[in-house]
Structures are given as C-alpha cells and as structure tokens.
N, C-alpha and C positions, 0 to 999 in steps of 0.2 A: 525341401521342407518335409518333415515327418508327416505321415498320414494321421490326421486328427479327426476323429468322429465325435460329434455331439450327441449325447444320449439325454433326451428330454423326458423326465419322469412325470407322467400324467395319468397315473392309475388310481390316484386317491379319490375318496368320496367327498372330502371337504365337509365334514359333519358340522363344523362350526359356522358354515356359511349357508344360510337358508336359500332355497330356490328349487326349481323343478329339475335342474341339472347340476352336476358337480361344478364347483366354482371355476375350474379351468375352461369350461365350455360356456360360461356365462358371458353376456355381452358387456364389453367395456368400450363405449364410444364407437360402436359400429363393427368391432372385431372382437372375437373371443379372447380371453386372457391367454389361452394357449397360443393363438395366432400371434399375438404381440410378442410372446416369449420366443417363438420360433424364428421370427423375422430377422433378428440380429444375427443368428447363426447362418441363416440362408444367405445373407449378403456378405458375411465375413469371408474374405478370399482364402484364408488358411484352413477353413473347415472343409474337409473333403467329403463328408457325408453326414447326414442327420437322421437319427432314428428315435422315434418316440416309444415309450412304454405306456400302454393304455389298459384300462379295465375291459374285460371281455364284453361288457354290456354297452360299451361306448363306441363301437365300430362305426356306426352311422354318424354319430356326433363328430368323430374324428375326421371322417371323410369330408363332412360339410365345413369343418373349421379349417382344413388345410387345402381346400380346393385352390388349384393354381400354383401350389408350391411343389418343388421337386424334392421329394423325401424318399428315404428307404422305407420298405414296408414296416408297419409298427410291430412291436413285440407285446405279447400279453403279460401283464404284470402279476404280482403275487398278492398275498394278504397284507403284507407290510411293505414299507418303502424299501427296506433292506432286501426283501425277496424280489421286489420289482427290479431294482438295480441289478441284482444277481442274474435275473432272467435276461435282462438286456445285455449284460456282459457275455453271458453264455451264447446268446444269439450272434453277437459279433465274433466270438471265438470260433463259431461253427463255419463261418465264411472266411474271407480274407481279413484276418484280425488286424486292426490298426496298431500303429506304434503308440499313439496317445489317445486318451478319451477324456472328454469334458462331460461332466454330469451336472445337469441343471434342472431346477425345480420349475415346473410349468406355472406355478403361482407367482413367479417373479417376472413380470412382463416388461420391465424397463432396463434389461441388461444392455450395456453399450459395447461397441466394438473395442473401445479402449480397455475396458475391463477384461474382455476376452483376450486381448493382446497381452495384458499383464500376466494372466494365468498361464497362457501358452509359453510366454517368454521365460517364466520361472522354471519350466520343466526341463530346460537345458542343463540345469545344475541340481535338480532335486527329483525325488520319486513322485512327488505330488505338490500341488500348490492350491491354496484356497484364498479367496478375498476375505478380508476381515475389516471391521471398524472398531476403533478403540471405544471402550465404555467411558463416557464422559460424565455421566450422572453418578451421584452417590448411590451405592448399592446396599439395599436392606434385605434382611431375611425376615419374613413375616410368618406368624403362626397363630391360628385361631383369632384372626382379626387384630392382632397386636404385633408391633415391631419387636422381634426377638434379638436382632443383632445388626450391627453395621459391618459390612464386609470391606476388605481392602480391595479396591478396584485396580490397583497397580498391576499391569500386565494382562488385564482381562480384555478380551476382544469378542465381538459378535461375529459369527461365521455367516458367510453368504455363499451362494452358488453363482456361476459354475465353479465346481471343484474339478481340477485337472490332475491327471495321473498318467504315468507310464503304464500302458495297458497290461502287459504281462504281470507286472508287480501287483496291480490292483486286482486283477482276476484271481491270482493266487491268494491274496489276502481275503477276498470275498469267499472263495472256496473254503478256506479255513473257518471263517466266521459262520458259514452255512452249516458246517459240520458240528460246530459247538453251539448247541441250542440253549446253553445256560446264560448267554449274554445277548442282548439286543442293542443295536446301534441306531442313532438318529441321523447320522450323516456318514458319508464315505470317508472323510478324513479320520473319523474315529476308528473305522476299520483298518485304515492304513496305519494309524498310530499304533494300534494294538499289535500289528504285524511287524512293528519296528521300522517302518519306512520313514524316510526323511520327507516331511511335509513342510513346505515353505509357506510363509504368509505374504500376501501382496496387498496393496491398498485396495479396499473395497470402495463402494460407491453409495452415497446416501440415497441416491435416486433408485437404487436397485432394491426396492421394497418387496416384501413378501405379502401377498394378499391372503389374509386369514379370516378376518371378520368383516361384517358389513361396513364398519367405519373405514376400513382399509379400502374397500371398493369405492366408497363415496369420495374419499380423498383422491384416489387415483383418477376417477372420472372427472372430478372438479379440475384437477391439474391438466388433464387431457383436453377438456372442452375449452375452458377459458373463452375469451373473445377472439375470434379467428378472422383472418383476412386472406385473400387470394393474391398471389404474386406470380409474375412471369419473368423468367430469366432467359437470356439467349447466350449461345456460345458459337464460336467459329474457329476452325483450325485447318491447317494446310500441312501436308507432308509430301516431299518429293520422292520419286521413285529411286531405288538403288538396286543393287544386286539381290537376287533371291528368286524363289519359285512359288511364292504365295503372298497374298495381301490379307492382312488381318483387319476386319471391320466388324465392330460390335461383338468382338470376341470370337468371330467365326473366321477360320482360315479358308480363303478362296484361292484355288490354284491360279497362278498367273506367271508370266515370264519374268516378272520383276517383283520386288517387295518394296514396301515403304520404308524410308530411312528416317530414323529418329533416335532420341536418347533412350526412350523406353522401347516398347514394342511397336510404337508409331501407329497405334490404333486411332486414326484421325477422328472416327465417329465417336468413340468413347471419350476422347479428349474434349470434343465439342459439347457432348452431353454433360460431362462433369463440370465444365465451365458454366453451362446453363443452370445447373442446380446451384452451384456456388453463387452465381449471379443473382438468382432468386432469393438466396439467403442473405445477400449483401456481404459476402465473406471472401472477397478477393477472387483470384483465378487459380487455375491449376498450377501455374508457375510459382505462385506465392506459397502454396502448400507443399509442392514437390519440385524444388528448384532444379533445373537441368545441370547446374553446377555441382550438385550432390551426386557422387558416383553410386550411391546405394540404389538410385532409381534407374541405372543403366540396364536396359533390357527387361525392365519390370513389366509384368502383365498389367495392362491398363485397367483391368477389372478391379485392381487394388485401389486405383484412384477414384473410380466410380463408387466403390464400397465406402470409401472415406467420405465422399460427399453425401451419400445416402445416410451414413451414420450421423453426420452433422445435422442433417434434416430431421432424423428420428429423435436425436437427443434434444433438439430444440422444439420438440412437440409439433413437428410438421409432418406432412404426408404428401407424396407425389400424386397429383391429380391426373396429369398426362404429360407424356414426352413425345416430341415430334422431331425426327431427324431427317435431313436431306443430304444425300451423298452425291457429290458432283464429280463426275469423271467420264471419260470416253470408254475406258476399259479398266477392269473386267466388267462383265455383265452382272449387275446386282440382282436383277429380278429373280433368278432361280434360288437365291440365298436369302431373300427378304424375310421369309417366314422364320427361318432359323435364327436370323438376327433379332427379330422381334421377341422370339421366345427366349433367347439367351439374355437379352437385356431385362425382360420382365422377371426372369428367374433371379438375376443378379440384384434387382431392386425389390424383390419380394412383392410384386404387384401383379394384378391380373394382366393377361396378354392384351386385352382390349384397351389398356392404358398406354400402349407403346405403338408408335407409328414410325416406319422406316420407308423413305421414298428415295428415288434416284433420278437424276437428270444429267444432261450434258450441257455444254456451252456452245454446241453447234460448231465445233472446231475452232472456237475463239479462245484466246488466252492460254495460260500455261496448262490448264486442264484440257483444253481443246487440242493442244499439241502433245497430249499424253505425257506431260512431264511430272505429273503428280496427281493427288486427289485432295479435294477440299470437302469439308463437311460443315454444316450449320445445324444447330439444334435449338429448340425452345423447350423449356420445362415450366409447367404450371404447377404450383404448390399451394397447399393450404397450410397456414401456420398461425400459431397463437400470437396475438398482438403483443408487442413489447419484447419479443424474443428474437 
C-alpha cells in the first residue's frame, strides 16, 4: 500500500463561532471537535501517519485535545488556510515524504472510514480526489435582499474533505500557488485544478457536515447526544499453531517457535475483540463481514477488521466504554507484552489506554490449549450507543 499521510487543518480562528476558544477546540459531547475529526484517521488501517496544522497560540489546547492519540508533531499554520496547508506539505517534504496525502478540515467531525476509503481508492487512477454532494435544491443568486436570478444546478456539486492527492503533484501545485500572490484559493482541489491536475469526484457523505455556526454545533450535539444505552458484546476465537517464528496477538508480534494458522494474520485476540464490538452492535460476526471464502482477506492484518468494527460503532453514534480481553494459552508468555498490546489496541480504537484490559491465563495443561496445540481468546466490549441505531 502507498504511504498515506492525513494532514488535518486546525489553524483557523473560527470567527463565525463565538466562544472562549477556536471552534475546533470547543466541546462536542465530551470531546473537542478536533478530536472527533482525528479519530477516524487514527483508526483507519491505511493511514500511515497523521499531522495537524495548528495556530501558534493553540499548542496547549492541542496537547489537551489529542492526549492519548499517537500523532506526528503538529505544524504551525499561516495566516490563511492556503498558507497553512502549504506549511504542512513543506513539513512533510522535509522528512520522508509520503506518496499520498489527505487534507481534512478539523471542523468536519463526522468523517467515516468508508469516505476515506473512497478518496484513497480514487487516487489509483487520478492525481487527486475529493468527495462531493450534488446540489439538489434550486439555486438562486440574491443581491440587496432580492432574488436576482435562478441558476442552472445541473452538474453543480458541494465539495467536502478529506481531499486526497498524489503528494509530489500537490506539493508542486501549492508551490506555484504560493509564488503567485494574485490569486487565493479556498480548497486544495482548486489549486490542483489550476495546475492542470486530474481531480476525480467520489460520493460524499451527508453526515460529513462542516461546523461553522452555532446552529451547526447545536445540531451536531443533538445528533450525538440523543437517548443512549449501554450494551455489552462478547467474542471468542481459536487458532491452531502452524509453522512460523512469531505469534501475533493484539497487533504485537511475539517471538515463538511457531505461528498461528489462519486465513488472515490469525490474530486470535483481535478477532475476538472485533466480534465483541460487532456483537454489542447486533451486527453479525467477523465472518459475515469478512468471509474466509473471500481471497482478498488472505493474510490481511486483523487491525483492518477491528478498524471496520470501530467505524461501524462510530458512524452509529456509539463509543467504546471498555474492552476486556483474555488470552488462553500455555506458551508464549504474554505478561512481558501485555502493556504493548493494550497500547496498540487503544491506539487502533482511538481511546485512552485505561479503557483496554488484556489478561492471560492457562488451562492447567487441559484441553487443546493445555496441549499447546493453539491459542484461544475471549473478549467483551462495553459500548454506549444512541437508542434506535
């Protein structure tokens, strides 16, 4: 997979939104708007790094809003959105430049993994890709309080973010735009278009709203709050040992004289946890979402399956309260790797470390695990979710 970095633009002042802090740092049902926007990229398995562009006065706010998330150091933005994105691209270019970059506005807190998938997928055949929504209402031009004209809406679309691009092409386009101060641009697709790049359109998402005014914040909060209930789901999985020199559990490779055998990477712990989340959602099991008969899942990193379950939870207005995993085996010794497992799962689910528990036990030599023929895992997931979803 190409190296894909998400650049989150969060340097604006949000002058149309009142409050003691810029809108991206304002609370939206217990988390900042910025945190909501970041979490989808954190759990997406194809995003290799995440970097925010922030205002120089917001360093402390940023640290507080992103506590517990694994992110690259932020970049200081400029006076305009265009300058801020250019600063972010320059910072990426100064290190190991990615092959692809997604640029997302921090004021859009409800981006989904499916939308990110569509943008990344389109980059295989285009220089850039943006999500759009068709204009369905009649469009009028108004002047001085009067309707001046009715416009033809045929072919008109509303642009959203994240906007994705092949990194070298976008960097060159931004460099040209920065050198020409006679024109300013409101989004990165405009800069790419001006440079003659091929920008594809993919289906947007009506839930991917941009918070600009107080009314937007109220609607977003009302949607998030709703009437909520607590649910608990459980999961169980087993994999036999096969040839190999390491066992993967919770995304951590543990040296061993054998490996687990399975259609994917056989991460028995993540399979159990994925099933627990799906069970709490009432949405089938891992096999119904990723059938073992489908060859595209052969050897797949199980973090992909966990991210899918986490995205379903997120798009259904749910949140993980706690996850508890028990790994059952004689060998290898889990204890020395427990903290790394907890941290890895917490990062993958974009939750605080204290919401994840990993335990290990044996069956005292009894059964297939006692005979060291394989490893079993069971998991429970406690979620909070809006009633009726």
